[in-house]
C-alpha positions in Angstrom: -0.6 9.3 -13.5 0.0 12.6 -11.4 3.2 13.2 -9.6 3.3 12.3 -5.5 4.1 15.4 -4.0 8.0 14.3 -2.8 6.8 14.2 1.1 3.6 13.5 3.3 2.5 14.4 6.2 1.2 10.9 8.2 -1.4 10.4 10.8 -0.1 6.7 11.9 0.4 4.7 15.0 1.3 8.3 17.0 -2.4 9.2 15.9 -4.8 6.0 16.0 -8.0 7.1 17.1 -7.0 10.3 18.0 -8.8 13.4 16.4 -6.0 15.1 14.0 -7.9 17.5 12.7 -6.0 20.4 14.2 -2.7 18.8 13.3 -3.1 17.9 9.2 -4.6 21.7 9.2 -1.2 22.7 10.8 0.7 20.9 8.4 -1.4 21.8 5.6 -1.0 26.0 6.6 2.2 25.1 6.7 3.0 23.8 3.4 1.9 20.0 3.3 -0.1 19.1 0.6 0.1 15.2 0.6 -2.0 13.8 3.3 -1.8 10.1 4.2 -4.1 8.2 6.3 -5.7 5.2 6.3 -8.9 2.9 7.5 -6.7 1.1 10.0 -5.6 4.1 11.9 -9.0 5.2 12.1 -8.2 9.2 11.3 -9.6 9.5 7.7 -13.0 11.6 9.5 -10.2 13.8 11.0 -8.3 14.1 7.8 -11.1 14.9 5.9 -12.7 17.8 8.4 -9.3 19.2 8.1 -9.6 19.3 4.2 -12.4 20.7 4.6 -11.4 23.8 6.8 -8.6 24.1 4.5 -8.0 26.9 2.0 -6.9 24.7 -0.9 -8.6 23.4 -3.6 -8.8 19.5 -4.3 -6.4 19.6 -7.2 -3.5 21.4 -5.0 -4.6 18.0 -2.3 -3.1 14.4 -2.7 -4.4 11.9 -0.3 -3.3 9.0 -0.2 -5.5 6.1 2.2 -4.9 2.6 3.2 -7.4 -0.5 2.6 -7.4 -2.8 5.6 -9.4 -5.7 6.3 -9.4 -8.0 9.3 -13.1 -9.2 10.5 -11.0 -9.9 14.4 -10.2 -6.7 14.1 -13.4 -4.9 13.4 -12.3 -4.1 9.8 -14.5 -6.2 8.2 -15.3 -4.8 4.3 -14.4 -6.2 1.0 -12.5 -3.5 -1.2 -16.1 -2.1 -2.8 -17.1 -1.1 0.3 -14.1 -0.2 2.0 -13.1 2.3 -0.9 -16.6 4.1 -0.8 -17.1 4.2 3.5 -13.0 5.8 2.9 -14.3 8.0 0.0 -17.1 9.3 3.0 -14.6 9.6 5.7 -13.0 11.7 3.4 -15.3 13.7 2.3 -13.7 13.2 -1.3 -14.8 12.4 -5.2 -11.6 9.7 -5.3 -8.8 9.1 -3.7 -5.6 10.0 -5.2 -3.7 7.0 -4.2 -5.2 4.0 -2.8 -2.5 1.5 -1.5 -3.0 -2.2 0.1 -2.0 -1.6 3.6 -0.4 -5.1 4.4 -0.7 -8.7 2.4 -1.0 -9.6 4.9 -4.3 -8.3 6.0 -6.4 -8.8 2.8 -9.5 -11.2 2.0 -8.1 -14.6 2.5 -4.9 -13.3 2.9 -5.0 -12.6 -1.5 -2.3 -10.0 -2.3 -3.5 -10.8 -6.3 -7.4 -10.7 -5.7 -7.2 -8.0 -4.1 -5.0 -6.4 -6.7 -7.8 -6.9 -9.2 -10.2 -5.5 -7.1 -7.5 -2.3 -7.1 -7.8 -2.5 -10.5 -11.4 -1.9 -11.1 -10.7 0.9 -8.8 -8.9 3.0 -11.1 -10.7 2.1 -13.9 -14.1 3.5 -12.3 -12.0 6.8 -11.4 -12.2 5.9 -7.4 -8.5 5.3 -7.1 -6.2 7.6 -9.1 -3.5 5.8 -8.2 -3.1 2.4 -6.8 0.1 0.8 -5.0 0.8 -1.8 -1.5 2.1 -1.4 1.4 5.0 -3.3 3.5 5.1 -6.0 0.5 8.4 -8.1 0.1 9.8 -9.2 -2.8 8.4 -12.2 -3.6 5.0 -11.0 -2.6 5.6 -8.3 -4.9 7.2 -10.2 -7.6 4.1 -13.0 -7.6 1.8 -9.4 -8.0 3.6 -8.0 -11.0 3.6 -11.1 -12.5 -0.2 -11.1 -12.5 -1.1 -7.6 -12.7 -2.5 -5.7 -15.2 -1.7 -2.4 -13.7 1.7 -2.8 -11.5 1.8 -0.9 -8.3 2.2 2.8 -8.1 4.4 2.6 -4.7 4.9 0.8 -2.0 5.1 2.2 1.1 7.9 0.5 3.4 9.6 1.3 6.7 13.3 2.5 5.6 15.7 4.2 7.2 20.0 3.3 7.6 19.2 0.5 10.4 17.3 -1.4 7.9 18.4 -0.7 4.4 20.5 -3.7 4.0 16.9 -5.7 4.8 14.6 -3.2 2.1 18.1 -3.1 -0.4 16.8 -5.9 -2.9 12.8 -4.6 -2.7 13.7 -1.1 -3.5 15.8 -2.3 -6.1 13.3 -3.7 -7.6 10.9 -1.2 -7.1 13.1 0.9 -9.1 13.8 -1.3 -12.1 10.0 -1.8 -12.3 9.0 1.8 -12.3 7.3 1.3 -8.5 8.1 4.5 -6.5 9.7 4.0 -2.6 7.5 5.7 0.3 9.7 5.8 3.2 8.2 5.5 6.5 10.5 5.4 9.9 12.7 7.0 8.7 14.0 9.0 11.6 14.1 5.5 13.9 17.8 6.5 14.0 17.4 9.8 16.1 13.6 8.3 18.0 14.3 4.7 18.8 18.0 4.4 18.4 20.5 7.3 19.8 23.8 6.8 20.2 24.3 4.6 17.5 26.7 3.7 14.4 24.9 6.2 12.4 25.3 9.4 14.6 28.8 10.2 13.7 28.3 10.1 9.5 24.7 12.3 10.0 27.0 14.6 12.4 29.4 15.2 10.0 27.1 15.5 6.9 25.1 18.0 9.0 27.7 19.9 10.0 28.7 20.1 6.1 25.6 21.5 4.7 23.8 23.3 7.2 21.2 21.1 8.6 19.6 19.3 11.1 20.4 15.3 11.7 16.5 14.6 11.0 17.1 17.1 7.7 20.1 14.8 6.6 17.7 11.3 6.9 15.5 12.6 4.9 17.7 13.4 2.4 19.4 10.0 2.7 16.2 8.5 2.1 16.1 10.8 -1.1 19.1 9.5 -2.2 17.4 7.0 -2.1 15.0 7.2 -4.7 11.9 7.6 -1.9 9.4 9.8 -0.8 9.1 11.0 2.5 6.3 9.7 4.9 6.4 11.9 8.3 4.4 13.1 11.0 5.1 15.4 14.1 2.3 17.9 16.2 4.9 20.8 16.0 5.0 23.2 14.3 8.5 24.1 13.7 9.3 20.4 12.9 7.3 20.4 10.3 8.7 23.5 8.6 11.8 22.1 9.5 11.0 18.9 7.3 9.7 20.9 4.0 13.0 23.1 4.4 15.2 19.9 3.3 13.8 20.5 -0.1 16.3 23.2 0.1 19.8 21.9 1.0 22.4 20.8 -1.0 22.5 16.4 -1.9 24.4 13.9 0.0 27.8 13.6 -1.2 28.4 9.8 -2.5 30.4 9.4 0.5 28.3 10.3 2.6 25.3 8.3 1.8 28.0 5.0 1.6 28.8 6.1 5.4 25.6 6.4 6.3 25.2 3.2 5.1 28.1 1.4 6.2 27.0 2.4 9.9 23.7 1.2 9.3 24.6 -2.0 8.5 26.1 -2.3 11.6 22.9 -2.1 13.6 21.7 -0.3 16.4 22.3 0.0 19.5 21.2 -3.0 21.5 18.8 -0.9 23.3 16.4 -3.8 23.6 19.1 -6.5 25.1 20.4 -3.4 27.6 16.5 -3.7 28.7 16.0 -6.7 29.3 19.0 -7.5 31.6 18.0 -4.1 32.9 15.3 -5.4 34.5 16.1 -8.8 35.6 13.4 -11.4 34.7 12.9 -14.5 33.6 13.7 -15.7 30.5 10.0 -16.2 29.7 8.9 -13.5 31.3 11.4 -11.6 29.4 10.3 -13.2 26.0 6.5 -11.8 26.7 7.6 -8.5 27.8 9.7 -8.0 25.0 7.0 -7.2 22.0 5.2 -4.7 24.6 9.1 -2.8 24.4 8.8 -2.7 20.8 5.6 -1.5 20.9 5.8 0.9 23.5 9.2 2.1 21.5 6.9 2.3 18.2 4.0 4.2 19.7 6.2 6.4 21.6 7.9 7.7 18.8 4.9 7.7 16.8 6.0 7.3 12.9 6.3 4.0 12.4 3.4 2.5 10.8 1.7 -0.3 10.5 
């Protein structure tokens, strides 16, 4: 199996339904070789255009896309047809890493059955590696029991504020040689500024001469994760890639960030609801919309 590049340029929530060709081209020009897309994002065609326009050979690129099944959300294709559609949009003969986007969005919500179809894709050479995304501990345990080929990857939301929730999954993946890919790692900056983790992140940043963003990435790397991130700004992309040249965080710095993250983020939702002063029933309707708005604004959270 080819080694997975340690950082990927993502084309998720922020870019859904958008023509991301110029941004993917920019990411490739800056130095990203790992591109992450998905059927659900509807950005595969644009990623394919950027690949075609790039100066990199196919072997220099590492492309991840994801299978998503939902008749209600206009994604009704089974695995064999879906992968062919993705390959056609990407303009590729094979996918480096093909993921099940979410166990809930598989035919009949059958993760194990869908995985058997994925194993066939790997055997046929349409996907060099196969994996899962947003898959919890129990789901992963059940899958590993029945799988002929273990998932190469589990792509999950991972940041200091949810590490305690994801710790068991991370440990299980490490035990079974399943790589962790982390998306939304920058949530402490983009969604929860002013929270408990700010102080230990700032202290580590000062010691090594890094930005808070780079410290969060170093923290995720210390957890064994491959980074999936995005930006439309060239300077930010260069900042992300420069993380590889920085020294590692100390065990004490990692522990301090973990401890601060375990306290939870600022109560921004509660403060927001209090500020608009609406009846509880209305607040319960508005709260999910607020969640969605924040996720879209930050542009880093995938489905």
